[in-house]
PDB file with one MODEL, atoms N, CA, C and O in Angstrom:
MODEL        1
ATOM      1  N   GLY A   1       7.935 -13.761   3.898  1.00  0.00           N
ATOM      2  CA  GLY A   1       6.519 -13.949   3.783  1.00  0.00           C
ATOM      3  C   GLY A   1       5.858 -12.802   3.046  1.00  0.00           C
ATOM      4  O   GLY A   1       6.490 -11.801   2.710  1.00  0.00           O
ATOM      5  N   ARG A   2       4.601 -12.972   2.810  1.00  0.00           N
ATOM      6  CA  ARG A   2       3.812 -11.950   2.124  1.00  0.00           C
ATOM      7  C   ARG A   2       3.362 -10.888   3.113  1.00  0.00           C
ATOM      8  O   ARG A   2       3.104 -11.190   4.278  1.00  0.00           O
ATOM      9  N   PRO A   3       3.267  -9.639   2.650  1.00  0.00           N
ATOM     10  CA  PRO A   3       2.755  -8.595   3.540  1.00  0.00           C
ATOM     11  C   PRO A   3       1.287  -8.850   3.879  1.00  0.00           C
ATOM     12  O   PRO A   3       0.569  -9.510   3.128  1.00  0.00           O
ATOM     13  N   ILE A   4       0.863  -8.325   5.001  1.00  0.00           N
ATOM     14  CA  ILE A   4      -0.524  -8.487   5.438  1.00  0.00           C
ATOM     15  C   ILE A   4      -1.413  -7.585   4.589  1.00  0.00           C
ATOM     16  O   ILE A   4      -1.151  -6.387   4.489  1.00  0.00           O
ATOM     17  N   PRO A   5      -2.459  -8.139   3.975  1.00  0.00           N
ATOM     18  CA  PRO A   5      -3.365  -7.274   3.208  1.00  0.00           C
ATOM     19  C   PRO A   5      -4.103  -6.313   4.130  1.00  0.00           C
ATOM     20  O   PRO A   5      -4.420  -6.653   5.270  1.00  0.00           O
ATOM     21  N   ILE A   6      -4.368  -5.136   3.639  1.00  0.00           N
ATOM     22  CA  ILE A   6      -5.077  -4.122   4.406  1.00  0.00           C
ATOM     23  C   ILE A   6      -6.469  -3.954   3.804  1.00  0.00           C
ATOM     24  O   ILE A   6      -6.613  -3.817   2.589  1.00  0.00           O
ATOM     25  N   VAL A   7      -7.478  -3.966   4.646  1.00  0.00           N
ATOM     26  CA  VAL A   7      -8.846  -3.759   4.173  1.00  0.00           C
ATOM     27  C   VAL A   7      -9.235  -2.319   4.477  1.00  0.00           C
ATOM     28  O   VAL A   7      -9.363  -1.930   5.638  1.00  0.00           O
ATOM     29  N   HIS A   8      -9.418  -1.541   3.434  1.00  0.00           N
ATOM     30  CA  HIS A   8      -9.836  -0.154   3.571  1.00  0.00           C
ATOM     31  C   HIS A   8     -11.041   0.098   2.685  1.00  0.00           C
ATOM     32  O   HIS A   8     -11.233  -0.574   1.671  1.00  0.00           O
ATOM     33  N   ARG A   9     -11.831   1.050   3.067  1.00  0.00           N
ATOM     34  CA  ARG A   9     -13.080   1.373   2.379  1.00  0.00           C
ATOM     35  C   ARG A   9     -12.814   2.255   1.147  1.00  0.00           C
ATOM     36  O   ARG A   9     -11.984   3.162   1.192  1.00  0.00           O
ATOM     37  N   VAL A  10     -13.522   1.978   0.062  1.00  0.00           N
ATOM     38  CA  VAL A  10     -13.472   2.845  -1.118  1.00  0.00           C
ATOM     39  C   VAL A  10     -14.340   4.063  -0.815  1.00  0.00           C
ATOM     40  O   VAL A  10     -15.523   3.932  -0.498  1.00  0.00           O
ATOM     41  N   ILE A  11     -13.738   5.255  -0.917  1.00  0.00           N
ATOM     42  CA  ILE A  11     -14.496   6.475  -0.615  1.00  0.00           C
ATOM     43  C   ILE A  11     -14.817   7.291  -1.867  1.00  0.00           C
ATOM     44  O   ILE A  11     -15.727   8.120  -1.850  1.00  0.00           O
ATOM     45  N   LYS A  12     -14.076   7.061  -2.948  1.00  0.00           N
ATOM     46  CA  LYS A  12     -14.363   7.754  -4.209  1.00  0.00           C
ATOM     47  C   LYS A  12     -14.058   6.823  -5.371  1.00  0.00           C
ATOM     48  O   LYS A  12     -13.097   6.054  -5.336  1.00  0.00           O
ATOM     49  N   VAL A  13     -14.890   6.906  -6.394  1.00  0.00           N
ATOM     50  CA  VAL A  13     -14.674   6.144  -7.625  1.00  0.00           C
ATOM     51  C   VAL A  13     -14.550   7.145  -8.765  1.00  0.00           C
ATOM     52  O   VAL A  13     -15.401   8.016  -8.942  1.00  0.00           O
ATOM     53  N   HIS A  14     -13.482   7.004  -9.529  1.00  0.00           N
ATOM     54  CA  HIS A  14     -13.221   7.882 -10.670  1.00  0.00           C
ATOM     55  C   HIS A  14     -13.375   7.020 -11.915  1.00  0.00           C
ATOM     56  O   HIS A  14     -12.540   6.156 -12.183  1.00  0.00           O
ATOM     57  N   GLU A  15     -14.438   7.252 -12.672  1.00  0.00           N
ATOM     58  CA  GLU A  15     -14.737   6.401 -13.829  1.00  0.00           C
ATOM     59  C   GLU A  15     -14.740   7.221 -15.112  1.00  0.00           C
ATOM     60  O   GLU A  15     -15.244   8.343 -15.157  1.00  0.00           O
ATOM     61  N   ARG A  16     -14.166   6.631 -16.148  1.00  0.00           N
ATOM     62  CA  ARG A  16     -14.183   7.248 -17.473  1.00  0.00           C
ATOM     63  C   ARG A  16     -15.149   6.446 -18.339  1.00  0.00           C
ATOM     64  O   ARG A  16     -14.781   5.396 -18.866  1.00  0.00           O
ATOM     65  N   PRO A  17     -16.372   6.925 -18.490  1.00  0.00           N
ATOM     66  CA  PRO A  17     -17.409   6.165 -19.198  1.00  0.00           C
ATOM     67  C   PRO A  17     -17.034   5.775 -20.622  1.00  0.00           C
ATOM     68  O   PRO A  17     -17.437   4.717 -21.104  1.00  0.00           O
ATOM     69  N   GLU A  18     -16.267   6.622 -21.293  1.00  0.00           N
ATOM     70  CA  GLU A  18     -15.925   6.328 -22.681  1.00  0.00           C
ATOM     71  C   GLU A  18     -15.001   5.117 -22.819  1.00  0.00           C
ATOM     72  O   GLU A  18     -14.996   4.453 -23.856  1.00  0.00           O
ATOM     73  N   THR A  19     -14.218   4.828 -21.770  1.00  0.00           N
ATOM     74  CA  THR A  19     -13.286   3.691 -21.832  1.00  0.00           C
ATOM     75  C   THR A  19     -13.646   2.588 -20.844  1.00  0.00           C
ATOM     76  O   THR A  19     -13.164   1.463 -20.971  1.00  0.00           O
ATOM     77  N   GLY A  20     -14.487   2.899 -19.860  1.00  0.00           N
ATOM     78  CA  GLY A  20     -14.800   1.927 -18.819  1.00  0.00           C
ATOM     79  C   GLY A  20     -13.700   1.823 -17.775  1.00  0.00           C
ATOM     80  O   GLY A  20     -13.773   0.977 -16.885  1.00  0.00           O
ATOM     81  N   TYR A  21     -12.677   2.673 -17.871  1.00  0.00           N
ATOM     82  CA  TYR A  21     -11.546   2.670 -16.947  1.00  0.00           C
ATOM     83  C   TYR A  21     -12.001   3.197 -15.588  1.00  0.00           C
ATOM     84  O   TYR A  21     -12.618   4.260 -15.508  1.00  0.00           O
ATOM     85  N   VAL A  22     -11.698   2.458 -14.521  1.00  0.00           N
ATOM     86  CA  VAL A  22     -12.137   2.833 -13.178  1.00  0.00           C
ATOM     87  C   VAL A  22     -10.930   2.911 -12.248  1.00  0.00           C
ATOM     88  O   VAL A  22     -10.075   2.026 -12.252  1.00  0.00           O
ATOM     89  N   GLU A  23     -10.869   3.968 -11.461  1.00  0.00           N
ATOM     90  CA  GLU A  23      -9.863   4.127 -10.419  1.00  0.00           C
ATOM     91  C   GLU A  23     -10.593   4.412  -9.113  1.00  0.00           C
ATOM     92  O   GLU A  23     -11.695   4.961  -9.122  1.00  0.00           O
ATOM     93  N   VAL A  24      -9.980   4.040  -7.986  1.00  0.00           N
ATOM     94  CA  VAL A  24     -10.626   4.261  -6.695  1.00  0.00           C
ATOM     95  C   VAL A  24      -9.666   4.923  -5.711  1.00  0.00           C
ATOM     96  O   VAL A  24      -8.446   4.819  -5.835  1.00  0.00           O
ATOM     97  N   LEU A  25     -10.253   5.600  -4.738  1.00  0.00           N
ATOM     98  CA  LEU A  25      -9.526   6.205  -3.629  1.00  0.00           C
ATOM     99  C   LEU A  25     -10.023   5.523  -2.364  1.00  0.00           C
ATOM    100  O   LEU A  25     -11.229   5.361  -2.178  1.00  0.00           O
ATOM    101  N   THR A  26      -9.100   5.122  -1.490  1.00  0.00           N
ATOM    102  CA  THR A  26      -9.475   4.384  -0.283  1.00  0.00           C
ATOM    103  C   THR A  26      -9.141   5.168   0.978  1.00  0.00           C
ATOM    104  O   THR A  26      -8.391   6.144   0.951  1.00  0.00           O
ATOM    105  N   LYS A  27      -9.725   4.707   2.093  1.00  0.00           N
ATOM    106  CA  LYS A  27      -9.482   5.323   3.401  1.00  0.00           C
ATOM    107  C   LYS A  27      -9.720   4.282   4.479  1.00  0.00           C
ATOM    108  O   LYS A  27     -10.702   3.541   4.427  1.00  0.00           O
ATOM    109  N   GLY A  28      -8.830   4.225   5.448  1.00  0.00           N
ATOM    110  CA  GLY A  28      -9.036   3.371   6.611  1.00  0.00           C
ATOM    111  C   GLY A  28     -10.058   4.007   7.540  1.00  0.00           C
ATOM    112  O   GLY A  28     -10.065   5.226   7.712  1.00  0.00           O
ATOM    113  N   ASP A  29     -10.911   3.205   8.132  1.00  0.00           N
ATOM    114  CA  ASP A  29     -11.976   3.740   8.989  1.00  0.00           C
ATOM    115  C   ASP A  29     -11.439   4.543  10.173  1.00  0.00           C
ATOM    116  O   ASP A  29     -12.093   5.486  10.620  1.00  0.00           O
ATOM    117  N   ASN A  30     -10.266   4.188  10.685  1.00  0.00           N
ATOM    118  CA  ASN A  30      -9.713   4.899  11.842  1.00  0.00           C
ATOM    119  C   ASN A  30      -8.755   6.016  11.452  1.00  0.00           C
ATOM    120  O   ASN A  30      -8.138   6.631  12.322  1.00  0.00           O
ATOM    121  N   ASN A  31      -8.624   6.286  10.163  1.00  0.00           N
ATOM    122  CA  ASN A  31      -7.725   7.336   9.691  1.00  0.00           C
ATOM    123  C   ASN A  31      -8.508   8.609   9.402  1.00  0.00           C
ATOM    124  O   ASN A  31      -9.654   8.555   8.956  1.00  0.00           O
ATOM    125  N   LEU A  32      -7.885   9.750   9.658  1.00  0.00           N
ATOM    126  CA  LEU A  32      -8.542  11.033   9.397  1.00  0.00           C
ATOM    127  C   LEU A  32      -8.534  11.384   7.915  1.00  0.00           C
ATOM    128  O   LEU A  32      -9.464  12.021   7.420  1.00  0.00           O
ATOM    129  N   GLU A  33      -7.488  10.971   7.209  1.00  0.00           N
ATOM    130  CA  GLU A  33      -7.311  11.322   5.796  1.00  0.00           C
ATOM    131  C   GLU A  33      -7.416  10.083   4.912  1.00  0.00           C
ATOM    132  O   GLU A  33      -7.399   8.953   5.401  1.00  0.00           O
ATOM    133  N   ASP A  34      -7.524  10.311   3.604  1.00  0.00           N
ATOM    134  CA  ASP A  34      -7.534   9.193   2.663  1.00  0.00           C
ATOM    135  C   ASP A  34      -6.148   8.530   2.632  1.00  0.00           C
ATOM    136  O   ASP A  34      -5.224   8.981   3.308  1.00  0.00           O
ATOM    137  N   ASP A  35      -6.016   7.466   1.849  1.00  0.00           N
ATOM    138  CA  ASP A  35      -4.802   6.641   1.849  1.00  0.00           C
ATOM    139  C   ASP A  35      -3.722   7.085   0.874  1.00  0.00           C
ATOM    140  O   ASP A  35      -2.753   6.353   0.671  1.00  0.00           O
ATOM    141  N   ARG A  36      -3.853   8.240   0.273  1.00  0.00           N
ATOM    142  CA  ARG A  36      -2.878   8.638  -0.748  1.00  0.00           C
ATOM    143  C   ARG A  36      -1.446   8.652  -0.227  1.00  0.00           C
ATOM    144  O   ARG A  36      -0.517   8.439  -1.005  1.00  0.00           O
ATOM    145  N   LEU A  37      -1.241   8.895   1.055  1.00  0.00           N
ATOM    146  CA  LEU A  37       0.119   8.851   1.609  1.00  0.00           C
ATOM    147  C   LEU A  37       0.681   7.429   1.616  1.00  0.00           C
ATOM    148  O   LEU A  37       1.897   7.246   1.671  1.00  0.00           O
ATOM    149  N   LEU A  38      -0.188   6.428   1.560  1.00  0.00           N
ATOM    150  CA  LEU A  38       0.246   5.032   1.529  1.00  0.00           C
ATOM    151  C   LEU A  38       0.531   4.547   0.109  1.00  0.00           C
ATOM    152  O   LEU A  38       1.197   3.527  -0.073  1.00  0.00           O
ATOM    153  N   TYR A  39       0.038   5.262  -0.890  1.00  0.00           N
ATOM    154  CA  TYR A  39       0.242   4.882  -2.289  1.00  0.00           C
ATOM    155  C   TYR A  39       1.675   5.224  -2.705  1.00  0.00           C
ATOM    156  O   TYR A  39       2.385   5.930  -1.990  1.00  0.00           O
ATOM    157  N   ALA A  40       2.087   4.720  -3.860  1.00  0.00           N
ATOM    158  CA  ALA A  40       3.415   5.031  -4.405  1.00  0.00           C
ATOM    159  C   ALA A  40       3.528   6.538  -4.652  1.00  0.00           C
ATOM    160  O   ALA A  40       2.520   7.221  -4.833  1.00  0.00           O
ATOM    161  N   ASP A  41       4.751   7.045  -4.659  1.00  0.00           N
ATOM    162  CA  ASP A  41       4.978   8.476  -4.898  1.00  0.00           C
ATOM    163  C   ASP A  41       4.289   8.929  -6.176  1.00  0.00           C
ATOM    164  O   ASP A  41       4.463   8.321  -7.232  1.00  0.00           O
ATOM    165  N   GLY A  42       3.515   9.986  -6.079  1.00  0.00           N
ATOM    166  CA  GLY A  42       2.829  10.547  -7.235  1.00  0.00           C
ATOM    167  C   GLY A  42       1.540   9.844  -7.619  1.00  0.00           C
ATOM    168  O   GLY A  42       0.826  10.314  -8.505  1.00  0.00           O
ATOM    169  N   GLN A  43       1.228   8.737  -6.975  1.00  0.00           N
ATOM    170  CA  GLN A  43       0.006   7.992  -7.296  1.00  0.00           C
ATOM    171  C   GLN A  43      -1.165   8.588  -6.522  1.00  0.00           C
ATOM    172  O   GLN A  43      -1.094   8.749  -5.304  1.00  0.00           O
ATOM    173  N   LEU A  44      -2.240   8.913  -7.232  1.00  0.00           N
ATOM    174  CA  LEU A  44      -3.406   9.525  -6.605  1.00  0.00           C
ATOM    175  C   LEU A  44      -4.592   8.579  -6.501  1.00  0.00           C
ATOM    176  O   LEU A  44      -5.497   8.813  -5.699  1.00  0.00           O
ATOM    177  N   TRP A  45      -4.605   7.514  -7.300  1.00  0.00           N
ATOM    178  CA  TRP A  45      -5.723   6.577  -7.341  1.00  0.00           C
ATOM    179  C   TRP A  45      -5.184   5.152  -7.413  1.00  0.00           C
ATOM    180  O   TRP A  45      -4.045   4.938  -7.829  1.00  0.00           O
ATOM    181  N   LEU A  46      -6.001   4.176  -7.007  1.00  0.00           N
ATOM    182  CA  LEU A  46      -5.672   2.763  -7.192  1.00  0.00           C
ATOM    183  C   LEU A  46      -6.376   2.262  -8.443  1.00  0.00           C
ATOM    184  O   LEU A  46      -7.518   2.629  -8.718  1.00  0.00           O
ATOM    185  N   GLN A  47      -5.684   1.425  -9.192  1.00  0.00           N
ATOM    186  CA  GLN A  47      -6.281   0.802 -10.362  1.00  0.00           C
ATOM    187  C   GLN A  47      -6.697  -0.623 -10.007  1.00  0.00           C
ATOM    188  O   GLN A  47      -6.392  -1.120  -8.922  1.00  0.00           O
ATOM    189  N   LYS A  48      -7.390  -1.265 -10.923  1.00  0.00           N
ATOM    190  CA  LYS A  48      -7.935  -2.601 -10.688  1.00  0.00           C
ATOM    191  C   LYS A  48      -6.854  -3.596 -10.255  1.00  0.00           C
ATOM    192  O   LYS A  48      -7.107  -4.442  -9.397  1.00  0.00           O
ATOM    193  N   HIS A  49      -5.659  -3.506 -10.833  1.00  0.00           N
ATOM    194  CA  HIS A  49      -4.612  -4.482 -10.500  1.00  0.00           C
ATOM    195  C   HIS A  49      -4.068  -4.311  -9.073  1.00  0.00           C
ATOM    196  O   HIS A  49      -3.372  -5.198  -8.579  1.00  0.00           O
ATOM    197  N   HIS A  50      -4.366  -3.207  -8.412  1.00  0.00           N
ATOM    198  CA  HIS A  50      -3.944  -3.005  -7.026  1.00  0.00           C
ATOM    199  C   HIS A  50      -4.883  -3.685  -6.030  1.00  0.00           C
ATOM    200  O   HIS A  50      -4.518  -3.884  -4.871  1.00  0.00           O
ATOM    201  N   ILE A  51      -6.071  -4.037  -6.467  1.00  0.00           N
ATOM    202  CA  ILE A  51      -7.096  -4.566  -5.564  1.00  0.00           C
ATOM    203  C   ILE A  51      -7.044  -6.085  -5.553  1.00  0.00           C
ATOM    204  O   ILE A  51      -7.122  -6.724  -6.602  1.00  0.00           O
ATOM    205  N   MET A  52      -6.911  -6.666  -4.348  1.00  0.00           N
ATOM    206  CA  MET A  52      -6.796  -8.116  -4.196  1.00  0.00           C
ATOM    207  C   MET A  52      -8.148  -8.803  -4.067  1.00  0.00           C
ATOM    208  O   MET A  52      -8.291  -9.964  -4.452  1.00  0.00           O
ATOM    209  N   GLY A  53      -9.117  -8.119  -3.542  1.00  0.00           N
ATOM    210  CA  GLY A  53     -10.416  -8.738  -3.314  1.00  0.00           C
ATOM    211  C   GLY A  53     -11.400  -7.711  -2.809  1.00  0.00           C
ATOM    212  O   GLY A  53     -11.139  -6.509  -2.804  1.00  0.00           O
ATOM    213  N   ARG A  54     -12.528  -8.217  -2.389  1.00  0.00           N
ATOM    214  CA  ARG A  54     -13.586  -7.333  -1.907  1.00  0.00           C
ATOM    215  C   ARG A  54     -14.171  -7.924  -0.633  1.00  0.00           C
ATOM    216  O   ARG A  54     -14.525  -9.102  -0.590  1.00  0.00           O
ATOM    217  N   ALA A  55     -14.269  -7.110   0.388  1.00  0.00           N
ATOM    218  CA  ALA A  55     -14.885  -7.547   1.644  1.00  0.00           C
ATOM    219  C   ALA A  55     -16.338  -7.095   1.642  1.00  0.00           C
ATOM    220  O   ALA A  55     -16.640  -5.941   1.338  1.00  0.00           O
ATOM    221  N   VAL A  56     -17.217  -7.999   1.979  1.00  0.00           N
ATOM    222  CA  VAL A  56     -18.639  -7.678   2.039  1.00  0.00           C
ATOM    223  C   VAL A  56     -19.128  -8.042   3.429  1.00  0.00           C
ATOM    224  O   VAL A  56     -18.981  -9.184   3.864  1.00  0.00           O
ATOM    225  N   GLY A  57     -19.701  -7.086   4.119  1.00  0.00           N
ATOM    226  CA  GLY A  57     -20.200  -7.344   5.467  1.00  0.00           C
ATOM    227  C   GLY A  57     -19.476  -6.499   6.492  1.00  0.00           C
ATOM    228  O   GLY A  57     -18.625  -5.672   6.165  1.00  0.00           O
ATOM    229  N   PHE A  58     -19.836  -6.730   7.732  1.00  0.00           N
ATOM    230  CA  PHE A  58     -19.286  -5.935   8.821  1.00  0.00           C
ATOM    231  C   PHE A  58     -19.213  -6.796  10.072  1.00  0.00           C
ATOM    232  O   PHE A  58     -20.238  -7.250  10.580  1.00  0.00           O
ATOM    233  N   LEU A  59     -18.010  -7.017  10.564  1.00  0.00           N
ATOM    234  CA  LEU A  59     -17.796  -7.762  11.807  1.00  0.00           C
ATOM    235  C   LEU A  59     -16.862  -6.932  12.685  1.00  0.00           C
ATOM    236  O   LEU A  59     -15.645  -6.985  12.513  1.00  0.00           O
ATOM    237  N   PRO A  60     -17.413  -6.174  13.614  1.00  0.00           N
ATOM    238  CA  PRO A  60     -16.583  -5.308  14.446  1.00  0.00           C
ATOM    239  C   PRO A  60     -15.480  -6.081  15.170  1.00  0.00           C
ATOM    240  O   PRO A  60     -15.715  -7.167  15.700  1.00  0.00           O
ATOM    241  N   TYR A  61     -14.291  -5.513  15.184  1.00  0.00           N
ATOM    242  CA  TYR A  61     -13.128  -6.002  15.926  1.00  0.00           C
ATOM    243  C   TYR A  61     -12.503  -7.277  15.378  1.00  0.00           C
ATOM    244  O   TYR A  61     -11.533  -7.757  15.965  1.00  0.00           O
ATOM    245  N   VAL A  62     -12.998  -7.852  14.293  1.00  0.00           N
ATOM    246  CA  VAL A  62     -12.403  -9.069  13.741  1.00  0.00           C
ATOM    247  C   VAL A  62     -10.995  -8.790  13.221  1.00  0.00           C
ATOM    248  O   VAL A  62     -10.147  -9.682  13.244  1.00  0.00           O
ATOM    249  N   GLY A  63     -10.732  -7.583  12.758  1.00  0.00           N
ATOM    250  CA  GLY A  63      -9.397  -7.234  12.284  1.00  0.00           C
ATOM    251  C   GLY A  63      -8.334  -7.386  13.352  1.00  0.00           C
ATOM    252  O   GLY A  63      -7.163  -7.593  13.035  1.00  0.00           O
ATOM    253  N   TRP A  64      -8.721  -7.287  14.607  1.00  0.00           N
ATOM    254  CA  TRP A  64      -7.764  -7.451  15.702  1.00  0.00           C
ATOM    255  C   TRP A  64      -7.181  -8.856  15.727  1.00  0.00           C
ATOM    256  O   TRP A  64      -6.041  -9.035  16.154  1.00  0.00           O
ATOM    257  N   VAL A  65      -7.930  -9.850  15.284  1.00  0.00           N
ATOM    258  CA  VAL A  65      -7.422 -11.228  15.259  1.00  0.00           C
ATOM    259  C   VAL A  65      -6.182 -11.301  14.380  1.00  0.00           C
ATOM    260  O   VAL A  65      -5.183 -11.897  14.782  1.00  0.00           O
ATOM    261  N   THR A  66      -6.222 -10.715  13.205  1.00  0.00           N
ATOM    262  CA  THR A  66      -5.066 -10.708  12.306  1.00  0.00           C
ATOM    263  C   THR A  66      -3.895  -9.974  12.942  1.00  0.00           C
ATOM    264  O   THR A  66      -2.758 -10.442  12.874  1.00  0.00           O
ATOM    265  N   ILE A  67      -4.160  -8.845  13.551  1.00  0.00           N
ATOM    266  CA  ILE A  67      -3.089  -8.065  14.177  1.00  0.00           C
ATOM    267  C   ILE A  67      -2.442  -8.857  15.306  1.00  0.00           C
ATOM    268  O   ILE A  67      -1.215  -8.913  15.387  1.00  0.00           O
ATOM    269  N   ILE A  68      -3.227  -9.460  16.167  1.00  0.00           N
ATOM    270  CA  ILE A  68      -2.691 -10.228  17.295  1.00  0.00           C
ATOM    271  C   ILE A  68      -1.892 -11.426  16.804  1.00  0.00           C
ATOM    272  O   ILE A  68      -0.811 -11.703  17.323  1.00  0.00           O
ATOM    273  N   MET A  69      -2.411 -12.140  15.806  1.00  0.00           N
ATOM    274  CA  MET A  69      -1.698 -13.312  15.296  1.00  0.00           C
ATOM    275  C   MET A  69      -0.382 -12.919  14.637  1.00  0.00           C
ATOM    276  O   MET A  69       0.571 -13.698  14.652  1.00  0.00           O
ATOM    277  N   THR A  70      -0.316 -11.734  14.063  1.00  0.00           N
ATOM    278  CA  THR A  70       0.915 -11.266  13.429  1.00  0.00           C
ATOM    279  C   THR A  70       1.925 -10.817  14.476  1.00  0.00           C
ATOM    280  O   THR A  70       3.117 -11.097  14.351  1.00  0.00           O
ATOM    281  N   GLU A  71       1.460 -10.132  15.493  1.00  0.00           N
ATOM    282  CA  GLU A  71       2.367  -9.591  16.500  1.00  0.00           C
ATOM    283  C   GLU A  71       2.758 -10.607  17.562  1.00  0.00           C
ATOM    284  O   GLU A  71       3.803 -10.456  18.195  1.00  0.00           O
ATOM    285  N   LYS A  72       1.952 -11.631  17.771  1.00  0.00           N
ATOM    286  CA  LYS A  72       2.224 -12.658  18.782  1.00  0.00           C
ATOM    287  C   LYS A  72       2.278 -14.026  18.094  1.00  0.00           C
ATOM    288  O   LYS A  72       1.308 -14.782  18.153  1.00  0.00           O
ATOM    289  N   PRO A  73       3.404 -14.354  17.442  1.00  0.00           N
ATOM    290  CA  PRO A  73       3.490 -15.598  16.669  1.00  0.00           C
ATOM    291  C   PRO A  73       3.178 -16.859  17.473  1.00  0.00           C
ATOM    292  O   PRO A  73       2.817 -17.877  16.884  1.00  0.00           O
ATOM    293  N   ILE A  74       3.305 -16.823  18.783  1.00  0.00           N
ATOM    294  CA  ILE A  74       3.029 -18.007  19.599  1.00  0.00           C
ATOM    295  C   ILE A  74       1.556 -18.412  19.501  1.00  0.00           C
ATOM    296  O   ILE A  74       1.221 -19.579  19.706  1.00  0.00           O
ATOM    297  N   ILE A  75       0.684 -17.463  19.191  1.00  0.00           N
ATOM    298  CA  ILE A  75      -0.748 -17.739  19.077  1.00  0.00           C
ATOM    299  C   ILE A  75      -1.058 -18.479  17.784  1.00  0.00           C
ATOM    300  O   ILE A  75      -2.073 -19.169  17.698  1.00  0.00           O
ATOM    301  N   LYS A  76      -0.196 -18.346  16.772  1.00  0.00           N
ATOM    302  CA  LYS A  76      -0.417 -19.029  15.494  1.00  0.00           C
ATOM    303  C   LYS A  76      -0.463 -20.503  15.752  1.00  0.00           C
ATOM    304  O   LYS A  76      -0.640 -21.288  14.820  1.00  0.00           O
TER     305      LYS A  76
ENDMDL
END
């Protein structure tokens, strides 16, 4: 199967105005540090092709539904 997508907040945007090239740095809300340890070795930023979508809004604890359904397949 496909890995579970992770929704993390963009905390920094690195933009090159002359080219329009944009890179982002992300962080999970419950993590103390940014996500660079989760990126590929030597990768410091995410590029557009790494981003699957955009979440807009805020629904506390909804992420737990995905976690429970993944860990307890009987609930699926």
